[in-house]
OpenMM code with the backbone's topology and positions (N, CA, C; nanometers):
from openmm import Vec3, app, unit

residues = "MET PRO VAL THR VAL SER PRO LEU GLU ALA VAL ARG ALA ALA VAL ARG GLY ASP ALA LEU LEU SER PRO ALA ILE THR ARG ARG LEU ILE SER GLU PHE VAL ALA ARG PRO PRO ASP ALA ILE ALA PRO ASP GLY LEU ASP LEU VAL LEU SER PRO LEU THR ALA LYS THR HIS VAL SER ARG ALA MET THR LYS LEU GLY ALA ARG ASP ARG ALA GLN LEU VAL VAL PHE ALA TYR GLU SER GLY ILE VAL SER PRO ARG SER ARG PRO ALA GLY ARG ALA".split()
positions = [
    Vec3(-2.1968, -1.5393, -4.5440),
    Vec3(-2.2952, -1.6451, -4.5424),
    Vec3(-2.3598, -1.6501, -4.4037),
    Vec3(-2.4906, -1.6374, -4.3954),
    Vec3(-2.5568, -1.6385, -4.2658),
    Vec3(-2.5465, -1.7755, -4.1991),
    Vec3(-2.5346, -1.7708, -4.0683),
    Vec3(-2.5302, -1.8935, -3.9898),
    Vec3(-2.6691, -1.9168, -3.9347),
    Vec3(-2.7222, -2.0363, -3.9562),
    Vec3(-2.8542, -2.0670, -3.9032),
    Vec3(-2.8415, -2.1694, -3.7915),
    Vec3(-2.9315, -2.1595, -3.6975),
    Vec3(-2.9332, -2.2501, -3.5838),
    Vec3(-3.0697, -2.3150, -3.5799),
    Vec3(-3.0703, -2.4465, -3.5645),
    Vec3(-3.1981, -2.5169, -3.5578),
    Vec3(-3.2677, -2.4833, -3.4262),
    Vec3(-3.3990, -2.4981, -3.4223),
    Vec3(-3.4706, -2.4725, -3.2967),
    Vec3(-3.4182, -2.5599, -3.1814),
    Vec3(-3.3812, -2.6837, -3.2117),
    Vec3(-3.3294, -2.7717, -3.1073),
    Vec3(-3.1962, -2.7200, -3.0525),
    Vec3(-3.1089, -2.6727, -3.1429),
    Vec3(-2.9823, -2.6157, -3.0982),
    Vec3(-3.0055, -2.4899, -3.0140),
    Vec3(-3.1040, -2.4099, -3.0517),
    Vec3(-3.1360, -2.2884, -2.9764),
    Vec3(-3.1842, -2.3232, -2.8361),
    Vec3(-3.2677, -2.4253, -2.8242),
    Vec3(-3.3163, -2.4673, -2.6927),
    Vec3(-3.2008, -2.5200, -2.6088),
    Vec3(-3.1144, -2.6004, -2.6696),
    Vec3(-2.9987, -2.6531, -2.5958),
    Vec3(-2.9089, -2.5390, -2.5467),
    Vec3(-2.8886, -2.4383, -2.6300),
    Vec3(-2.8070, -2.3231, -2.5900),
    Vec3(-2.8719, -2.2512, -2.4724),
    Vec3(-3.0029, -2.2338, -2.4771),
    Vec3(-3.0741, -2.1661, -2.3679),
    Vec3(-3.0643, -2.2457, -2.2381),
    Vec3(-3.0747, -2.3781, -2.2482),
    Vec3(-3.0639, -2.4631, -2.1295),
    Vec3(-2.9248, -2.4510, -2.0670),
    Vec3(-2.8222, -2.4374, -2.1520),
    Vec3(-2.6848, -2.4203, -2.1022),
    Vec3(-2.6635, -2.2821, -2.0417),
    Vec3(-2.7587, -2.1910, -2.0633),
    Vec3(-2.7420, -2.0548, -2.0142),
    Vec3(-2.6750, -1.9648, -2.1155),
    Vec3(-2.6563, -2.0140, -2.2383),
    Vec3(-2.5955, -1.9334, -2.3435),
    Vec3(-2.7009, -1.8457, -2.4083),
    Vec3(-2.6553, -1.7392, -2.4703),
    Vec3(-2.7446, -1.6524, -2.5461),
    Vec3(-2.7042, -1.6601, -2.6927),
    Vec3(-2.8005, -1.6640, -2.7797),
    Vec3(-2.7720, -1.6690, -2.9229),
    Vec3(-2.7697, -1.5281, -2.9793),
    Vec3(-2.6572, -1.4901, -3.0360),
    Vec3(-2.6436, -1.3606, -3.1012),
    Vec3(-2.5946, -1.3834, -3.2426),
    Vec3(-2.6483, -1.3092, -3.3337),
    Vec3(-2.6030, -1.3228, -3.4716),
    Vec3(-2.4598, -1.2715, -3.4829),
    Vec3(-2.3825, -1.3224, -3.5786),
    Vec3(-2.2459, -1.2734, -3.5965),
    Vec3(-2.2404, -1.1223, -3.6191),
    Vec3(-2.3386, -1.0670, -3.6889),
    Vec3(-2.3397, -0.9222, -3.7132),
    Vec3(-2.3542, -0.8449, -3.5822),
    Vec3(-2.4404, -0.8929, -3.4944),
    Vec3(-2.4593, -0.8280, -3.3644),
    Vec3(-2.3326, -0.8420, -3.2813),
    Vec3(-2.2713, -0.9588, -3.2833),
    Vec3(-2.1475, -0.9804, -3.2077),
    Vec3(-2.0376, -0.8874, -3.2566),
    Vec3(-2.0220, -0.8739, -3.3892),
    Vec3(-1.9208, -0.7832, -3.4445),
    Vec3(-1.9467, -0.6397, -3.4006),
    Vec3(-2.0728, -0.5976, -3.4063),
    Vec3(-2.1061, -0.4606, -3.3670),
    Vec3(-2.0783, -0.4376, -3.2188),
    Vec3(-2.1132, -0.5354, -3.1363),
    Vec3(-2.0884, -0.5239, -2.9931),
    Vec3(-1.9393, -0.5108, -2.9646),
    Vec3(-1.8583, -0.5928, -3.0286),
    Vec3(-1.7130, -0.5864, -3.0091),
    Vec3(-1.6585, -0.4526, -3.0583),
    Vec3(-1.7057, -0.4064, -3.1731),
    Vec3(-1.6598, -0.2775, -3.2267),
    Vec3(-1.6921, -0.1636, -3.1308),
    Vec3(-1.8133, -0.1647, -3.0756),
    Vec3(-1.8531, -0.0610, -2.9800),
    Vec3(-1.7657, -0.0661, -2.8551),
    Vec3(-1.7393, -0.1861, -2.8071),
    Vec3(-1.6580, -0.2014, -2.6871),
    Vec3(-1.5162, -0.1508, -2.7096),
    Vec3(-1.4560, -0.1876, -2.8229),
    Vec3(-1.3186, -0.1490, -2.8528),
    Vec3(-1.3069, 0.0019, -2.8741),
    Vec3(-1.4105, 0.0645, -2.9285),
    Vec3(-1.4066, 0.2075, -2.9591),
    Vec3(-1.4190, 0.2952, -2.8346),
    Vec3(-1.4662, 0.2398, -2.7255),
    Vec3(-1.4871, 0.3198, -2.6040),
    Vec3(-1.3561, 0.3376, -2.5282),
    Vec3(-1.3432, 0.4508, -2.4594),
    Vec3(-1.2223, 0.4716, -2.3779),
    Vec3(-1.2229, 0.3747, -2.2603),
    Vec3(-1.1049, 0.3371, -2.2123),
    Vec3(-1.1008, 0.2441, -2.0991),
    Vec3(-1.1558, 0.3091, -1.9727),
    Vec3(-1.2068, 0.2261, -1.8851),
    Vec3(-1.2530, 0.2757, -1.7551),
    Vec3(-1.1333, 0.3244, -1.6757),
    Vec3(-1.1623, 0.4045, -1.5765),
    Vec3(-1.0550, 0.4523, -1.4895),
    Vec3(-0.9866, 0.3334, -1.4228),
    Vec3(-0.8566, 0.3427, -1.4058),
    Vec3(-0.7799, 0.2353, -1.3435),
    Vec3(-0.8025, 0.2399, -1.1927),
    Vec3(-0.8231, 0.1241, -1.1328),
    Vec3(-0.8468, 0.1164, -0.9884),
    Vec3(-0.7212, 0.1561, -0.9127),
    Vec3(-0.7381, 0.2288, -0.8024),
    Vec3(-0.6219, 0.2643, -0.7208),
    Vec3(-0.5530, 0.1390, -0.6671),
    Vec3(-0.4254, 0.1526, -0.6284),
    Vec3(-0.3505, 0.0390, -0.5756),
    Vec3(-0.4274, -0.0278, -0.4626),
    Vec3(-0.4271, -0.1591, -0.4649),
    Vec3(-0.4919, -0.2362, -0.3599),
    Vec3(-0.6383, -0.2652, -0.3857),
    Vec3(-0.6985, -0.2025, -0.4871),
    Vec3(-0.8398, -0.2260, -0.5152),
    Vec3(-0.8632, -0.3125, -0.6380),
    Vec3(-0.7550, -0.3591, -0.7014),
    Vec3(-0.7745, -0.4454, -0.8166),
    Vec3(-0.8227, -0.5820, -0.7675),
    Vec3(-0.9044, -0.6465, -0.8465),
    Vec3(-0.9672, -0.7725, -0.8068),
    Vec3(-0.9421, -0.8747, -0.9165),
    Vec3(-0.8911, -0.9892, -0.8782),
    Vec3(-0.8625, -1.0945, -0.9751),
    Vec3(-0.9476, -1.2162, -0.9408),
    Vec3(-1.0230, -1.2629, -1.0379),
    Vec3(-1.1062, -1.3815, -1.0220),
    Vec3(-1.0685, -1.4828, -1.1282),
    Vec3(-1.0694, -1.6085, -1.0914),
    Vec3(-1.0466, -1.7121, -1.1918),
    Vec3(-1.1731, -1.7240, -1.2764),
    Vec3(-1.1596, -1.7749, -1.3985),
    Vec3(-1.2800, -1.7932, -1.4821),
    Vec3(-1.3847, -1.8805, -1.4128),
    Vec3(-1.3422, -1.9834, -1.3419),
    Vec3(-1.4380, -2.0711, -1.2739),
    Vec3(-1.5129, -1.9955, -1.1643),
    Vec3(-1.4424, -1.9112, -1.0898),
    Vec3(-1.5071, -1.8316, -0.9854),
    Vec3(-1.6088, -1.7355, -1.0472),
    Vec3(-1.5706, -1.6721, -1.1574),
    Vec3(-1.6629, -1.5799, -1.2249),
    Vec3(-1.7881, -1.6547, -1.2719),
    Vec3(-1.7704, -1.7733, -1.3304),
    Vec3(-1.8850, -1.8529, -1.3762),
    Vec3(-1.9750, -1.8915, -1.2591),
    Vec3(-1.9131, -1.9241, -1.1453),
    Vec3(-1.9921, -1.9592, -1.0266),
    Vec3(-2.0754, -1.8404, -0.9817),
    Vec3(-2.0149, -1.7224, -0.9779),
    Vec3(-2.0893, -1.6016, -0.9373),
    Vec3(-2.2042, -1.5738, -1.0337),
    Vec3(-2.1790, -1.5862, -1.1623),
    Vec3(-2.2846, -1.5625, -1.2621),
    Vec3(-2.3971, -1.6630, -1.2423),
    Vec3(-2.3620, -1.7895, -1.2248),
    Vec3(-2.4632, -1.8943, -1.2063),
    Vec3(-2.5480, -1.8679, -1.0824),
    Vec3(-2.4848, -1.8290, -0.9740),
    Vec3(-2.5597, -1.8017, -0.8508),
    Vec3(-2.6479, -1.6786, -0.8643),
    Vec3(-2.5987, -1.5765, -0.9333),
    Vec3(-2.6808, -1.4571, -0.9558),
    Vec3(-2.8025, -1.4922, -1.0399),
    Vec3(-2.7828, -1.5760, -1.1429),
    Vec3(-2.8948, -1.6171, -1.2267),
    Vec3(-2.9982, -1.6921, -1.1443),
    Vec3(-2.9522, -1.7816, -1.0581),
    Vec3(-3.0438, -1.8586, -0.9742),
    Vec3(-3.1209, -1.7670, -0.8794),
    Vec3(-3.0510, -1.6778, -0.8114),
    Vec3(-3.1150, -1.5899, -0.7136),
    Vec3(-3.2130, -1.4921, -0.7773),
    Vec3(-3.1826, -1.4486, -0.9003),
    Vec3(-3.2686, -1.3500, -0.9663),
    Vec3(-3.3697, -1.4134, -1.0605),
    Vec3(-3.3619, -1.5443, -1.0765),
    Vec3(-3.4544, -1.6122, -1.1673),
    Vec3(-3.4288, -1.5788, -1.3129),
    Vec3(-3.3044, -1.5460, -1.3462),
    Vec3(-3.2694, -1.5114, -1.4849),
    Vec3(-3.2437, -1.6389, -1.5640),
    Vec3(-3.2858, -1.6400, -1.6905),
    Vec3(-3.2650, -1.7594, -1.7722),
    Vec3(-3.1306, -1.7583, -1.8443),
    Vec3(-3.0692, -1.6374, -1.8562),
    Vec3(-2.9392, -1.6299, -1.9224),
    Vec3(-2.8654, -1.5040, -1.8778),
    Vec3(-2.7410, -1.4918, -1.9236),
    Vec3(-2.6590, -1.3769, -1.8835),
    Vec3(-2.7157, -1.2464, -1.9362),
    Vec3(-2.7807, -1.2515, -2.0495),
    Vec3(-2.8399, -1.1294, -2.1050),
    Vec3(-2.9441, -1.0716, -2.0089),
    Vec3(-3.0215, -1.1588, -1.9443),
    Vec3(-3.1193, -1.1097, -1.8475),
    Vec3(-3.0505, -1.0469, -1.7269),
    Vec3(-2.9335, -1.0988, -1.6889),
    Vec3(-2.8584, -1.0370, -1.5801),
    Vec3(-2.8153, -0.8952, -1.6176),
    Vec3(-2.7746, -0.8773, -1.7418),
    Vec3(-2.7326, -0.7445, -1.7880),
    Vec3(-2.8514, -0.6492, -1.7850),
    Vec3(-2.9652, -0.6950, -1.8348),
    Vec3(-3.0852, -0.6112, -1.8330),
    Vec3(-3.1204, -0.5735, -1.6892),
    Vec3(-3.1161, -0.6712, -1.5989),
    Vec3(-3.1446, -0.6441, -1.4581),
    Vec3(-3.0480, -0.5395, -1.4015),
    Vec3(-2.9198, -0.5537, -1.4339),
    Vec3(-2.8191, -0.4598, -1.3825),
    Vec3(-2.8480, -0.3169, -1.4286),
    Vec3(-2.8861, -0.3002, -1.5560),
    Vec3(-2.9188, -0.1670, -1.6064),
    Vec3(-3.0476, -0.1146, -1.5445),
    Vec3(-3.1517, -0.1981, -1.5407),
    Vec3(-3.2808, -0.1518, -1.4907),
    Vec3(-3.2769, -0.1181, -1.3419),
    Vec3(-3.1918, -0.1861, -1.2666),
    Vec3(-3.1849, -0.1609, -1.1229),
    Vec3(-3.0861, -0.0506, -1.0874),
    Vec3(-3.0093, -0.0033, -1.1877),
    Vec3(-2.9151, 0.1045, -1.1635),
    Vec3(-2.7799, 0.0578, -1.1120),
    Vec3(-2.7567, -0.0745, -1.1095),
    Vec3(-2.6265, -0.1262, -1.0664),
    Vec3(-2.5177, -0.0776, -1.1611),
    Vec3(-2.5486, -0.0734, -1.2900),
    Vec3(-2.4564, -0.0197, -1.3895),
    Vec3(-2.5301, 0.0824, -1.4735),
    Vec3(-2.4538, 0.1706, -1.5377),
    Vec3(-2.5135, 0.2677, -1.6278),
    Vec3(-2.4285, 0.2734, -1.7533),
    Vec3(-2.4906, 0.3057, -1.8668),
    Vec3(-2.4143, 0.3104, -1.9910),
    Vec3(-2.3123, 0.4232, -1.9884),
    Vec3(-2.1973, 0.3975, -2.0482),
    Vec3(-2.0977, 0.5035, -2.0628),
    Vec3(-2.1467, 0.5975, -2.1700),
    Vec3(-2.1010, 0.7219, -2.1633),
    Vec3(-2.1402, 0.8166, -2.2680),
    Vec3(-2.0719, 0.7757, -2.3980),
    Vec3(-2.1406, 0.7979, -2.5085),
    Vec3(-2.0881, 0.7606, -2.6397),
    Vec3(-2.0129, 0.8770, -2.7002),
    Vec3(-1.9082, 0.8464, -2.7771),
    Vec3(-1.8392, 0.9535, -2.8472),
    Vec3(-1.9325, 1.0227, -2.9445),
    Vec3(-1.9072, 1.1497, -2.9738),
    Vec3(-1.9912, 1.2262, -3.0668),
    Vec3(-1.9988, 1.1552, -3.2006),
    Vec3(-2.1170, 1.1525, -3.2594),
    Vec3(-2.1348, 1.0936, -3.3915),
    Vec3(-2.1653, 0.9461, -3.3903),
    Vec3(-2.1698, 0.8818, -3.2749),
    Vec3(-2.1991, 0.7394, -3.2675),
    Vec3(-2.3426, 0.7210, -3.2232),
    Vec3(-2.4108, 0.6291, -3.2862),
    Vec3(-2.5513, 0.6038, -3.2517),
    Vec3(-2.5631, 0.4906, -3.1549),
] * unit.nanometer
topology = app.Topology()
chain = topology.addChain("A")
for resn in residues:
    res = topology.addResidue(resn, chain)
    for name in ("N", "CA", "C"):
        topology.addAtom(name, app.Element.getBySymbol(name[0]), res)
């Protein structure tokens, strides 16, 4: 059963900095993430632990500094600027 969101709920989500994704897109994103091999493990002493509140603060400040309206725009910025690059996909995956 499709989930619908009213325009008012969509605006409220955008104001909160949330992004609206359909359940089908969310499932596909999770499936793609789980199917990928893990990143290389950081050498001893280079692991970094942040509390959820600290991570949210960093995201909020990055959004403010870059003029991004949501986290999705931060991801787009990261790819377009070369800060991150897509991992190679396994053979046969689109």
